[in-house]
C-alpha positions in Angstrom: 3.6 -13.8 5.3 1.6 -12.5 2.3 1.7 -9.3 0.4 -1.4 -7.2 0.2 -2.3 -4.6 -2.4 -4.6 -1.8 -1.3 -6.3 1.1 -2.9 -6.3 4.2 -0.6 -8.8 7.0 -1.2 -8.1 10.6 -0.5 -10.3 10.2 2.6 -7.9 7.4 3.8 -10.4 4.6 3.1 -8.5 1.3 2.6 -9.8 -1.2 0.1 -8.1 -4.6 -0.2 -7.7 -5.4 -3.9 -5.6 -8.6 -3.9 -3.4 -10.8 -1.8 -0.2 -12.5 -3.1 2.3 -15.0 -1.8 5.2 -13.7 -3.8 6.8 -10.3 -3.8 7.5 -10.0 -7.6 3.9 -10.9 -8.5 2.5 -8.4 -6.0 4.9 -5.7 -7.1 4.1 -6.2 -10.8 0.3 -6.1 -10.1 0.6 -2.9 -8.1 2.7 -1.3 -10.8 0.2 -2.3 -13.5 -2.7 -0.8 -11.4 -0.8 2.5 -11.0 -0.1 2.6 -14.8 -3.8 2.1 -15.6 -4.9 4.9 -13.3 -6.3 8.1 -14.9 -4.3 11.3 -14.3 -7.1 12.8 -12.3 -7.5 9.7 -10.1 -6.4 10.7 -6.6 -6.5 7.1 -5.2 -3.1 5.6 -4.2 -2.2 1.9 -4.8 0.1 0.5 -2.1 1.6 -2.9 -1.5 2.4 -4.0 2.0 3.9 -7.1 3.7 2.0 -8.2 6.8 0.7 -11.2 8.8 -2.9 -10.6 7.9 -5.2 -7.9 6.4 -6.0 -6.4 9.8 -2.3 -5.7 10.5 -1.7 -4.5 7.0 -4.5 -1.9 7.5 -3.0 -0.8 10.8 0.4 -0.3 9.1 -1.1 1.6 6.2 -3.2 3.9 8.4 -0.4 4.6 10.8 1.0 8.1 10.4 4.7 8.0 9.9 7.0 10.7 11.3 9.9 12.1 9.5 13.4 11.4 10.8 15.1 14.3 12.6 18.2 15.5 10.8 21.4 15.9 12.8 23.8 13.9 15.0 22.6 10.8 16.7 
């Protein structure tokens, strides 16, 4: 499965930037994009591992809930 690098706007608009076959290359690319961002740029750069771009977008747009603290 490939790694996808997305730019996510404050309005939650997802833009696919690049697709990679190897984790390290994708990670380094995402880190370099984050380092190049201006301080006032509110876009977020995220990397995700998924079967295809459609599933990647579903995973990125899905709201995650916090784990409950306490005994299981």
